[in-house]
Backbone and ligand atoms as CSV (ligand in chain L), in Angstrom:
chain,resi,resn,atom,element,x,y,z
A,1,MET,N,N,29.153,-86.297,52.093
A,1,MET,CA,C,30.249,-86.211,53.009
A,1,MET,C,C,30.028,-86.927,54.250
A,2,SER,N,N,30.940,-87.743,54.801
A,2,SER,CA,C,30.675,-88.616,55.862
A,2,SER,C,C,30.558,-87.884,57.186
A,3,GLU,N,N,31.699,-87.218,57.739
A,3,GLU,CA,C,31.574,-86.626,58.867
A,3,GLU,C,C,32.261,-85.283,58.894
A,4,GLY,N,N,32.025,-84.592,59.948
A,4,GLY,CA,C,32.878,-83.296,60.093
A,4,GLY,C,C,32.138,-82.187,59.341
A,5,LEU,N,N,32.751,-81.674,58.469
A,5,LEU,CA,C,32.487,-80.346,57.661
A,5,LEU,C,C,31.219,-80.531,56.671
A,6,THR,N,N,30.221,-80.119,56.739
A,6,THR,CA,C,29.120,-80.163,56.060
A,6,THR,C,C,29.184,-79.040,54.938
A,7,LYS,N,N,28.567,-79.170,53.840
A,7,LYS,CA,C,28.565,-78.123,52.836
A,7,LYS,C,C,28.223,-76.824,53.410
A,8,SER,N,N,27.256,-76.680,54.111
A,8,SER,CA,C,26.724,-75.498,54.659
A,8,SER,C,C,27.533,-74.977,55.814
A,9,ALA,N,N,28.177,-75.814,56.494
A,9,ALA,CA,C,29.163,-75.164,57.403
A,9,ALA,C,C,30.399,-74.583,56.765
A,10,ALA,N,N,30.789,-75.270,55.733
A,10,ALA,CA,C,31.904,-74.793,54.963
A,10,ALA,C,C,31.517,-73.335,54.244
A,11,ARG,N,N,30.401,-73.235,53.788
A,11,ARG,CA,C,29.922,-72.075,53.228
A,11,ARG,C,C,29.988,-70.978,54.309
A,12,ASN,N,N,29.432,-71.304,55.538
A,12,ASN,CA,C,29.325,-70.411,56.609
A,12,ASN,C,C,30.635,-69.924,56.923
A,13,ILE,N,N,31.667,-70.806,57.006
A,13,ILE,CA,C,32.921,-70.331,57.477
A,13,ILE,C,C,33.573,-69.566,56.280
A,14,PHE,N,N,33.354,-69.845,55.105
A,14,PHE,CA,C,33.758,-68.956,53.913
A,14,PHE,C,C,33.362,-67.501,54.021
A,15,PHE,N,N,32.110,-67.399,54.113
A,15,PHE,CA,C,31.253,-65.996,54.023
A,15,PHE,C,C,31.522,-65.485,55.415
A,16,GLY,N,N,31.528,-66.206,56.520
A,16,GLY,CA,C,31.772,-65.468,57.723
A,16,GLY,C,C,33.178,-64.926,57.954
A,17,GLY,N,N,34.224,-65.887,57.378
A,17,GLY,CA,C,35.646,-65.395,57.595
A,17,GLY,C,C,35.749,-64.194,56.529
A,18,THR,N,N,35.143,-64.157,55.557
A,18,THR,CA,C,35.251,-63.158,54.357
A,18,THR,C,C,34.804,-61.863,55.088
A,19,ILE,N,N,33.522,-61.979,55.597
A,19,ILE,CA,C,32.896,-60.659,56.146
A,19,ILE,C,C,33.818,-60.199,57.467
A,20,PHE,N,N,34.150,-61.215,58.197
A,20,PHE,CA,C,34.956,-60.699,59.452
A,20,PHE,C,C,36.278,-60.113,59.024
A,21,PHE,N,N,36.933,-60.610,58.111
A,21,PHE,CA,C,38.258,-59.857,57.858
A,21,PHE,C,C,38.050,-58.625,57.037
A,22,LEU,N,N,36.962,-58.617,56.333
A,22,LEU,CA,C,36.626,-57.344,55.543
A,22,LEU,C,C,36.328,-56.285,56.591
A,23,VAL,N,N,35.653,-56.556,57.621
A,23,VAL,CA,C,35.259,-55.491,58.544
A,23,VAL,C,C,36.577,-55.144,59.272
A,24,ILE,N,N,37.561,-55.952,59.481
A,24,ILE,CA,C,38.767,-55.536,60.039
A,24,ILE,C,C,39.512,-54.565,59.082
A,25,LEU,N,N,39.600,-55.027,57.854
A,25,LEU,CA,C,40.214,-54.202,56.938
A,25,LEU,C,C,39.771,-52.730,56.872
A,26,VAL,N,N,38.303,-52.737,56.757
A,26,VAL,CA,C,37.729,-51.356,56.590
A,26,VAL,C,C,38.179,-50.506,57.979
A,27,ALA,N,N,38.054,-51.191,59.200
A,27,ALA,CA,C,38.227,-50.561,60.516
A,27,ALA,C,C,39.703,-49.992,60.371
A,28,LEU,N,N,40.761,-50.918,60.096
A,28,LEU,CA,C,42.045,-50.495,60.049
A,28,LEU,C,C,42.257,-49.395,59.009
A,29,THR,N,N,41.695,-49.285,58.003
A,29,THR,CA,C,41.883,-48.335,57.035
A,29,THR,C,C,41.422,-47.001,57.404
A,30,VAL,N,N,40.216,-46.967,57.897
A,30,VAL,CA,C,39.541,-45.906,58.448
A,30,VAL,C,C,40.488,-45.226,59.673
A,31,HIS,N,N,40.893,-46.221,60.645
A,31,HIS,CA,C,41.998,-45.812,61.427
A,31,HIS,C,C,43.127,-45.191,61.126
A,32,SER,N,N,43.768,-45.746,60.127
A,32,SER,CA,C,45.014,-45.205,59.477
A,32,SER,C,C,44.861,-43.878,58.821
A,33,TYR,N,N,43.699,-43.636,58.152
A,33,TYR,CA,C,43.321,-42.277,57.616
A,33,TYR,C,C,43.362,-41.359,58.702
A,34,GLY,N,N,42.595,-41.729,59.664
A,34,GLY,CA,C,42.319,-40.623,60.756
A,34,GLY,C,C,43.815,-40.382,61.417
A,35,TYR,N,N,44.527,-41.570,61.766
A,35,TYR,CA,C,45.939,-41.394,62.257
A,35,TYR,C,C,46.722,-40.545,61.460
A,36,ILE,N,N,46.858,-40.601,60.362
A,36,ILE,CA,C,47.714,-39.822,59.429
A,36,ILE,C,C,47.227,-38.343,59.530
A,37,GLU,N,N,46.049,-38.010,59.359
A,37,GLU,CA,C,45.538,-36.733,59.316
A,37,GLU,C,C,46.004,-36.058,60.657
A,38,LYS,N,N,45.777,-36.613,61.673
A,38,LYS,CA,C,45.991,-36.041,63.099
A,38,LYS,C,C,47.395,-35.933,63.423
A,39,ASN,N,N,48.206,-36.979,63.040
A,39,ASN,CA,C,49.520,-37.016,63.605
A,39,ASN,C,C,50.698,-36.749,62.870
A,40,SER,N,N,50.577,-36.823,61.461
A,40,SER,CA,C,51.918,-36.786,60.758
A,40,SER,C,C,52.131,-35.255,60.226
A,41,THR,N,N,51.492,-35.183,58.911
A,41,THR,CA,C,51.715,-33.941,58.188
A,41,THR,C,C,51.389,-32.718,58.860
A,42,ASP,N,N,52.296,-31.845,58.957
A,42,ASP,CA,C,52.098,-30.533,59.501
A,42,ASP,C,C,51.683,-29.590,58.354
A,43,VAL,N,N,50.400,-29.631,57.864
A,43,VAL,CA,C,49.884,-28.965,56.699
A,43,VAL,C,C,50.012,-27.508,56.931
A,44,ALA,N,N,49.854,-27.014,58.184
A,44,ALA,CA,C,49.722,-25.416,58.435
A,44,ALA,C,C,51.108,-25.109,58.293
A,45,GLY,N,N,52.248,-25.796,58.430
A,45,GLY,CA,C,53.548,-25.269,58.439
A,45,GLY,C,C,54.067,-25.227,56.946
A,46,ILE,N,N,53.215,-25.740,55.952
A,46,ILE,CA,C,53.970,-25.610,54.540
A,46,ILE,C,C,53.891,-24.235,54.053
A,47,THR,N,N,54.676,-23.479,54.340
A,47,THR,CA,C,54.841,-22.089,53.727
A,47,THR,C,C,55.245,-22.113,52.179
A,48,PRO,N,N,55.136,-20.901,51.527
A,48,PRO,CA,C,55.581,-21.064,50.130
A,48,PRO,C,C,57.066,-21.326,50.064
A,49,GLY,N,N,57.755,-20.924,51.073
A,49,GLY,CA,C,59.365,-21.263,51.115
A,49,GLY,C,C,59.519,-22.788,51.369
A,50,VAL,N,N,58.720,-23.422,52.073
A,50,VAL,CA,C,58.864,-25.082,52.196
A,50,VAL,C,C,58.538,-25.525,50.806
A,51,GLU,N,N,57.500,-25.067,50.124
A,51,GLU,CA,C,57.103,-25.577,48.913
A,51,GLU,C,C,58.206,-25.455,47.822
A,52,GLN,N,N,58.681,-24.157,47.814
A,52,GLN,CA,C,59.865,-23.813,46.854
A,52,GLN,C,C,61.096,-24.817,47.176
A,53,GLY,N,N,61.459,-24.878,48.346
A,53,GLY,CA,C,62.608,-25.755,48.863
A,53,GLY,C,C,62.445,-27.185,48.378
A,54,LYS,N,N,61.207,-27.624,48.478
A,54,LYS,CA,C,61.096,-28.987,48.023
A,54,LYS,C,C,61.334,-29.155,46.597
A,55,ALA,N,N,60.682,-28.042,45.777
A,55,ALA,CA,C,61.012,-28.065,44.386
A,55,ALA,C,C,62.442,-28.009,44.028
A,56,VAL,N,N,63.208,-27.180,44.647
A,56,VAL,CA,C,64.746,-27.058,44.433
A,56,VAL,C,C,65.339,-28.454,44.839
A,57,TRP,N,N,65.023,-29.005,45.966
A,57,TRP,CA,C,65.467,-30.363,46.396
A,57,TRP,C,C,65.272,-31.476,45.160
A,58,GLU,N,N,63.972,-31.401,44.702
A,58,GLU,CA,C,63.708,-32.219,43.474
A,58,GLU,C,C,64.451,-31.856,42.309
A,59,ARG,N,N,64.572,-30.686,41.863
A,59,ARG,CA,C,65.192,-30.241,40.521
A,59,ARG,C,C,66.541,-30.656,40.565
A,60,HIS,N,N,67.329,-30.558,41.672
A,60,HIS,CA,C,68.682,-31.151,41.711
A,60,HIS,C,C,68.942,-32.389,42.060
A,61,SER,N,N,67.783,-33.272,42.298
A,61,SER,CA,C,68.014,-34.611,42.608
A,61,SER,C,C,68.898,-34.884,43.692
A,62,CYS,N,N,68.771,-34.123,44.721
A,62,CYS,CA,C,69.654,-34.375,45.887
A,62,CYS,C,C,69.461,-35.793,46.426
A,63,ILE,N,N,68.340,-36.233,46.240
A,63,ILE,CA,C,67.998,-37.646,46.577
A,63,ILE,C,C,68.897,-38.769,45.990
A,64,ASN,N,N,69.521,-38.384,44.939
A,64,ASN,CA,C,70.382,-39.364,44.317
A,64,ASN,C,C,71.653,-39.721,45.221
A,65,CYS,N,N,71.856,-38.923,46.200
A,65,CYS,CA,C,72.924,-39.234,47.100
A,65,CYS,C,C,72.438,-39.337,48.530
A,66,HIS,N,N,71.434,-38.551,48.975
A,66,HIS,CA,C,70.981,-38.438,50.275
A,66,HIS,C,C,69.593,-39.061,50.594
A,67,THR,N,N,69.437,-39.390,51.698
A,67,THR,CA,C,68.110,-39.858,52.077
A,67,THR,C,C,67.419,-38.770,52.751
A,68,ILE,N,N,66.202,-38.714,52.726
A,68,ILE,CA,C,65.152,-37.888,53.478
A,68,ILE,C,C,64.272,-38.745,54.130
A,69,LEU,N,N,64.162,-38.769,55.445
A,69,LEU,CA,C,63.342,-39.744,56.238
A,69,LEU,C,C,63.577,-41.183,55.760
A,70,GLY,N,N,64.713,-41.480,55.424
A,70,GLY,CA,C,65.055,-42.990,55.078
A,70,GLY,C,C,65.005,-43.224,53.741
A,71,GLU,N,N,64.418,-42.402,52.745
A,71,GLU,CA,C,64.090,-42.579,51.476
A,71,GLU,C,C,65.258,-41.886,50.748
A,72,GLY,N,N,65.752,-42.695,49.728
A,72,GLY,CA,C,66.795,-42.083,48.703
A,72,GLY,C,C,67.978,-42.936,49.003
A,73,ALA,N,N,69.132,-42.473,48.506
A,73,ALA,CA,C,70.463,-43.155,48.410
A,73,ALA,C,C,71.246,-43.022,49.695
A,74,TYR,N,N,72.055,-44.045,49.804
A,74,TYR,CA,C,72.762,-44.149,51.012
A,74,TYR,C,C,74.122,-43.756,50.909
A,75,TYR,N,N,74.560,-42.740,50.032
A,75,TYR,CA,C,75.779,-42.371,49.718
A,75,TYR,C,C,76.066,-41.117,50.674
A,76,ALA,N,N,75.253,-40.424,51.026
A,76,ALA,CA,C,75.443,-39.212,51.733
A,76,ALA,C,C,74.501,-39.039,53.016
A,77,PRO,N,N,74.806,-38.054,53.952
A,77,PRO,CA,C,73.968,-38.208,55.175
A,77,PRO,C,C,72.594,-37.857,54.973
A,78,GLU,N,N,71.662,-38.549,55.950
A,78,GLU,CA,C,70.249,-38.386,56.083
A,78,GLU,C,C,70.019,-36.766,56.243
A,79,LEU,N,N,69.203,-36.277,55.473
A,79,LEU,CA,C,68.849,-34.819,55.787
A,79,LEU,C,C,67.565,-34.451,56.437
A,80,GLY,N,N,66.710,-35.437,56.770
A,80,GLY,CA,C,65.502,-35.210,57.497
A,80,GLY,C,C,65.712,-34.608,58.679
A,81,ASN,N,N,67.013,-34.738,59.264
A,81,ASN,CA,C,67.259,-34.128,60.646
A,81,ASN,C,C,68.643,-33.169,60.495
A,82,VAL,N,N,68.671,-32.744,59.418
A,82,VAL,CA,C,70.059,-31.895,59.270
A,82,VAL,C,C,69.816,-30.727,60.024
A,83,TRP,N,N,68.554,-30.205,60.193
A,83,TRP,CA,C,68.121,-28.907,60.936
A,83,TRP,C,C,68.641,-29.199,62.486
A,84,ALA,N,N,68.305,-30.369,62.934
A,84,ALA,CA,C,68.587,-30.583,64.241
A,84,ALA,C,C,70.082,-30.737,64.477
A,85,ARG,N,N,70.750,-31.384,63.483
A,85,ARG,CA,C,72.197,-31.620,63.515
A,85,ARG,C,C,72.917,-30.415,63.508
A,86,TYR,N,N,72.504,-29.232,62.891
A,86,TYR,CA,C,73.095,-27.816,62.810
A,86,TYR,C,C,72.762,-27.173,63.875
A,87,GLY,N,N,71.965,-27.704,64.969
A,87,GLY,CA,C,71.603,-27.018,66.073
A,87,GLY,C,C,70.399,-26.096,65.889
A,88,GLY,N,N,69.494,-26.194,64.820
A,88,GLY,CA,C,68.431,-25.361,64.565
A,88,GLY,C,C,67.545,-25.021,65.640
A,89,PHE,N,N,67.200,-26.072,66.488
A,89,PHE,CA,C,66.314,-25.853,67.571
A,89,PHE,C,C,66.763,-25.059,68.757
A,90,GLU,N,N,68.189,-24.941,68.723
A,90,GLU,CA,C,68.791,-24.029,69.723
A,90,GLU,C,C,68.981,-22.695,69.137
A,91,ASP,N,N,69.702,-22.496,67.973
A,91,ASP,CA,C,70.032,-21.375,67.363
A,91,ASP,C,C,69.845,-21.360,65.880
A,92,ALA,N,N,68.482,-20.920,65.449
A,92,ALA,CA,C,68.062,-20.977,64.178
A,92,ALA,C,C,69.026,-20.221,63.187
A,93,ASP,N,N,69.423,-19.077,63.365
A,93,ASP,CA,C,70.249,-18.384,62.607
A,93,ASP,C,C,71.415,-18.919,62.247
A,94,THR,N,N,72.127,-19.458,63.155
A,94,THR,CA,C,73.430,-20.022,62.902
A,94,THR,C,C,73.295,-21.390,62.076
A,95,ALA,N,N,72.213,-22.107,62.416
A,95,ALA,CA,C,72.014,-23.402,61.606
A,95,ALA,C,C,71.582,-23.092,60.163
A,96,ARG,N,N,70.796,-22.114,59.952
A,96,ARG,CA,C,70.464,-21.459,58.554
A,96,ARG,C,C,71.778,-21.205,57.810
A,97,ASP,N,N,72.665,-20.340,58.460
A,97,ASP,CA,C,73.816,-19.883,57.744
A,97,ASP,C,C,74.810,-21.160,57.566
A,98,GLY,N,N,74.810,-22.044,58.488
A,98,GLY,CA,C,75.714,-23.144,58.435
A,98,GLY,C,C,75.406,-24.037,57.316
A,99,ILE,N,N,74.146,-24.335,57.086
A,99,ILE,CA,C,73.626,-25.329,56.086
A,99,ILE,C,C,73.848,-24.600,54.674
A,100,LYS,N,N,73.575,-23.296,54.633
A,100,LYS,CA,C,73.758,-22.474,53.379
A,100,LYS,C,C,75.224,-22.483,53.048
A,101,ASP,N,N,75.996,-22.252,53.893
A,101,ASP,CA,C,77.522,-22.270,53.737
A,101,ASP,C,C,78.046,-23.572,53.240
A,102,TRP,N,N,77.444,-24.472,53.819
A,102,TRP,CA,C,77.896,-26.003,53.408
A,102,TRP,C,C,77.776,-26.186,51.886
A,103,ILE,N,N,76.431,-25.825,51.567
A,103,ILE,CA,C,75.969,-26.117,50.050
A,103,ILE,C,C,76.862,-25.085,49.117
A,104,ARG,N,N,77.231,-23.823,49.753
A,104,ARG,CA,C,77.805,-23.055,48.745
A,104,ARG,C,C,79.313,-23.441,48.604
A,105,SER,N,N,79.831,-24.289,49.671
A,105,SER,CA,C,81.258,-24.459,49.611
A,105,SER,C,C,81.736,-25.667,48.987
A,106,GLN,N,N,80.676,-26.378,48.430
A,106,GLN,CA,C,81.180,-27.672,47.859
A,106,GLN,C,C,81.803,-27.461,46.440
A,107,PRO,N,N,82.608,-28.394,46.066
A,107,PRO,CA,C,82.988,-29.656,46.881
A,107,PRO,C,C,84.126,-29.299,47.930
A,108,THR,N,N,84.280,-30.083,48.882
A,108,THR,CA,C,85.365,-29.663,49.860
A,108,THR,C,C,86.741,-30.111,49.337
A,109,GLU,N,N,86.731,-31.096,48.587
A,109,GLU,CA,C,87.875,-31.755,47.961
A,109,GLU,C,C,89.045,-32.249,49.116
A,110,VAL,N,N,88.333,-32.531,50.282
A,110,VAL,CA,C,89.234,-33.239,51.294
A,110,VAL,C,C,89.360,-34.605,50.869
A,111,GLU,N,N,90.582,-35.056,50.910
A,111,GLU,CA,C,90.973,-36.358,50.342
A,111,GLU,C,C,90.360,-37.277,51.206
A,112,GLY,N,N,89.951,-38.531,50.616
A,112,GLY,CA,C,89.379,-39.595,51.428
A,112,GLY,C,C,87.828,-39.314,51.710
A,113,ARG,N,N,87.400,-38.246,51.633
A,113,ARG,CA,C,85.903,-38.024,52.064
A,113,ARG,C,C,85.217,-37.995,50.733
A,114,ARG,N,N,83.857,-38.534,50.894
A,114,ARG,CA,C,82.960,-38.468,49.800
A,114,ARG,C,C,82.654,-37.026,49.404
A,115,GLN,N,N,82.387,-36.686,48.219
A,115,GLN,CA,C,82.290,-35.420,47.793
A,115,GLN,C,C,80.839,-35.116,47.293
A,116,MET,N,N,80.460,-33.821,47.696
A,116,MET,CA,C,79.347,-33.289,47.167
A,116,MET,C,C,79.395,-32.419,46.067
A,117,PRO,N,N,78.758,-32.386,44.802
A,117,PRO,CA,C,79.060,-31.407,43.818
A,117,PRO,C,C,78.571,-29.955,44.156
A,118,HIS,N,N,79.181,-29.208,43.279
A,118,HIS,CA,C,78.708,-27.684,43.481
A,118,HIS,C,C,77.453,-27.474,42.673
A,119,PHE,N,N,76.535,-26.879,43.534
A,119,PHE,CA,C,75.151,-26.602,42.783
A,119,PHE,C,C,75.094,-25.126,42.619
A,120,GLU,N,N,74.569,-24.661,41.638
A,120,GLU,CA,C,74.213,-23.161,41.290
A,120,GLU,C,C,72.820,-22.869,41.929
A,121,ILE,N,N,72.878,-22.558,43.195
A,121,ILE,CA,C,71.554,-22.265,43.765
A,121,ILE,C,C,71.615,-20.923,44.466
A,122,ASN,N,N,70.628,-20.111,44.165
A,122,ASN,CA,C,70.878,-18.677,44.516
A,122,ASN,C,C,70.328,-18.472,45.900
A,123,GLU,N,N,70.631,-17.277,46.560
A,123,GLU,CA,C,70.295,-16.992,47.899
A,123,GLU,C,C,69.023,-17.410,48.398
A,124,GLN,N,N,68.061,-16.891,47.660
A,124,GLN,CA,C,66.638,-17.037,47.805
A,124,GLN,C,C,66.235,-18.704,47.891
A,125,GLU,N,N,66.709,-19.417,46.968
A,125,GLU,CA,C,66.585,-20.711,46.885
A,125,GLU,C,C,67.244,-21.540,47.998
A,126,LEU,N,N,68.382,-21.025,48.410
A,126,LEU,CA,C,69.120,-21.633,49.536
A,126,LEU,C,C,68.126,-21.538,50.795
A,127,ASP,N,N,67.661,-20.221,50.840
A,127,ASP,CA,C,66.760,-20.030,52.051
A,127,ASP,C,C,65.534,-20.969,52.011
A,128,ALA,N,N,65.110,-21.130,50.875
A,128,ALA,CA,C,63.745,-22.069,50.709
A,128,ALA,C,C,64.181,-23.577,51.033
A,129,LEU,N,N,65.399,-23.972,50.608
A,129,LEU,CA,C,65.846,-25.285,50.969
A,129,LEU,C,C,65.903,-25.492,52.407
A,130,VAL,N,N,66.465,-24.519,53.146
A,130,VAL,CA,C,66.491,-24.499,54.622
A,130,VAL,C,C,65.137,-24.493,55.221
A,131,ASP,N,N,64.138,-23.890,54.607
A,131,ASP,CA,C,62.760,-23.975,55.255
A,131,ASP,C,C,62.234,-25.320,55.010
A,132,PHE,N,N,62.602,-25.935,53.901
A,132,PHE,CA,C,62.171,-27.227,53.633
A,132,PHE,C,C,62.693,-28.130,54.618
A,133,PHE,N,N,64.070,-28.149,54.903
A,133,PHE,CA,C,64.669,-29.127,55.984
A,133,PHE,C,C,64.223,-28.808,57.184
A,134,LYS,N,N,64.050,-27.726,57.646
A,134,LYS,CA,C,63.358,-27.229,58.869
A,134,LYS,C,C,62.023,-27.849,59.045
A,135,TRP,N,N,61.188,-27.661,58.032
A,135,TRP,CA,C,59.728,-28.235,58.056
A,135,TRP,C,C,59.891,-29.904,58.222
A,136,VAL,N,N,60.675,-30.516,57.534
A,136,VAL,CA,C,60.744,-31.839,57.580
A,136,VAL,C,C,61.266,-32.412,58.922
A,137,ASN,N,N,61.980,-31.576,59.541
A,137,ASN,CA,C,62.509,-31.885,60.838
A,137,ASN,C,C,61.387,-31.684,61.965
A,138,THR,N,N,60.339,-31.080,61.538
A,138,THR,CA,C,59.512,-30.754,62.727
A,138,THR,C,C,58.205,-31.686,62.487
A,139,ILE,N,N,58.037,-32.427,61.517
A,139,ILE,CA,C,56.756,-33.038,61.255
A,139,ILE,C,C,57.092,-34.423,62.054
A,140,LYS,N,N,55.832,-35.033,62.650
A,140,LYS,CA,C,55.909,-36.129,63.432
A,140,LYS,C,C,56.247,-37.438,62.568
A,141,THR,N,N,57.460,-37.942,62.932
A,141,THR,CA,C,57.874,-39.169,62.027
A,141,THR,C,C,57.965,-40.489,62.932
A,142,GLN,N,N,57.318,-40.552,64.169
A,142,GLN,CA,C,57.631,-41.554,65.000
A,142,GLN,C,C,59.018,-41.864,65.259
A,143,ASN,N,N,59.735,-40.660,65.387
A,143,ASN,CA,C,61.121,-40.755,65.874
A,143,ASN,C,C,62.179,-41.210,64.900
A,144,TRP,N,N,61.839,-41.013,63.652
A,144,TRP,CA,C,62.662,-41.374,62.527
A,144,TRP,C,C,63.470,-40.006,61.964
A,145,PRO,N,N,64.593,-40.077,61.847
A,145,PRO,CA,C,65.731,-40.951,62.151
A,145,PRO,C,C,65.855,-41.164,63.581
A,146,PRO,N,N,66.452,-42.280,64.129
A,146,PRO,CA,C,66.581,-42.514,65.518
A,146,PRO,C,C,67.621,-41.803,66.365
A,147,ASN,N,N,68.560,-41.291,65.481
A,147,ASN,CA,C,69.619,-40.524,66.287
A,147,ASN,C,C,70.067,-39.238,65.451
A,148,VAL,N,N,70.803,-38.344,66.103
A,148,VAL,CA,C,70.945,-37.078,65.432
A,148,VAL,C,C,71.828,-37.241,64.226
A,149,ALA,N,N,72.824,-38.239,64.184
A,149,ALA,CA,C,73.577,-38.449,63.083
A,149,ALA,C,C,72.918,-38.978,61.812
A,150,GLY,N,N,71.625,-39.385,62.012
A,150,GLY,CA,C,70.816,-39.750,60.893
A,150,GLY,C,C,71.031,-41.315,60.611
L,1,HEC,C1,C,76.810,-36.787,44.268
L,1,HEC,C2,C,76.287,-36.762,45.593
L,1,HEC,C3,C,75.495,-35.705,46.224
L,1,HEC,C4,C,74.506,-34.964,45.704
L,1,HEC,C5,C,73.865,-35.071,44.543
L,1,HEC,C6,C,74.200,-34.137,46.898
L,1,HEC,N1,N,75.051,-34.246,47.866
L,1,HEC,FE1,FE,74.854,-33.296,49.660
L,1,HEC,N2,N,76.347,-34.433,50.441
L,1,HEC,C7,C,77.001,-35.323,49.644
L,1,HEC,C8,C,78.093,-35.834,50.549
L,1,HEC,C9,C,78.873,-36.943,50.251
L,1,HEC,C10,C,78.000,-35.266,51.834
L,1,HEC,C11,C,78.915,-35.438,53.071
L,1,HEC,C12,C,80.310,-34.957,52.798
L,1,HEC,C13,C,81.112,-34.932,53.837
L,1,HEC,O1,O,80.756,-35.141,55.066
L,1,HEC,O2,O,82.354,-34.576,53.761
L,1,HEC,C14,C,76.979,-34.286,51.724
L,1,HEC,C15,C,76.605,-33.374,52.793
L,1,HEC,C16,C,75.358,-32.544,52.636
L,1,HEC,C17,C,75.066,-31.796,53.644
L,1,HEC,C18,C,75.643,-31.470,55.119
L,1,HEC,C19,C,75.137,-32.720,55.948
L,1,HEC,C20,C,75.552,-32.828,57.253
L,1,HEC,O3,O,74.996,-33.479,58.135
L,1,HEC,O4,O,76.711,-32.103,57.614
L,1,HEC,C21,C,74.029,-31.029,53.200
L,1,HEC,C22,C,73.129,-29.902,53.923
L,1,HEC,C23,C,73.745,-31.402,51.853
L,1,HEC,N3,N,74.697,-32.433,51.517
L,1,HEC,C24,C,72.762,-30.851,51.117
L,1,HEC,C25,C,72.568,-31.219,49.668
L,1,HEC,C26,C,71.501,-30.668,48.878
L,1,HEC,C27,C,70.560,-29.573,49.327
L,1,HEC,C28,C,71.656,-31.332,47.573
L,1,HEC,C29,C,70.891,-31.130,46.305
L,1,HEC,C30,C,70.829,-29.724,45.931
L,1,HEC,C31,C,72.723,-32.327,47.797
L,1,HEC,N4,N,73.295,-32.274,49.031
L,1,HEC,C32,C,73.115,-33.072,46.828
L,1,HEC,C33,C,76.797,-35.772,48.416
L,1,HEC,C34,C,75.798,-35.180,47.634
């Protein structure tokens, strides 16, 4: 080689760069794990009702029309904050009844509005669904969704 980079300098840059970025990768991975543990999932709040509600949500594929925390289909409203939208943080009983009534009374058959099908969901499962929605609305999501309309 004439001038500039020697073989050993190139090798040093290669190994040095590799090690440098590997260290950054490991540090960021460790940081992410710690951050997720501390800041997001409210594990203590996962009651049997929340678990069952999630199972009901999955069994009926509500996600085929709805999003939850932005994941899912964009046909129907975001449900990650449906608890807040129904005023759950101010009046929990009214919100619970409101959400259950909504699900029970579908379809609305209001012309020009998108329709939600009727689902055969019993009382106890409806309560579990609401427990699930409430739980989702209380975990830390870095303020997603950004507004109450979802
Ligand atoms: C075929 C599509 C579809 C499926 C599947 C569906 N929904 Fe809906 N859902 C809708 C539509 C459309 C609306 C909004 C209708 C309107 O505003 O008139 C809605 C609205 C709602 C609302 C009220 C949201 C609000 O902000 O007022 C709730 C709660 C809800 N759905 C729960 C569920 C649950 C629980 C399931 C599963 C058991 C489900 N949906 C499955 C279409 C669907």
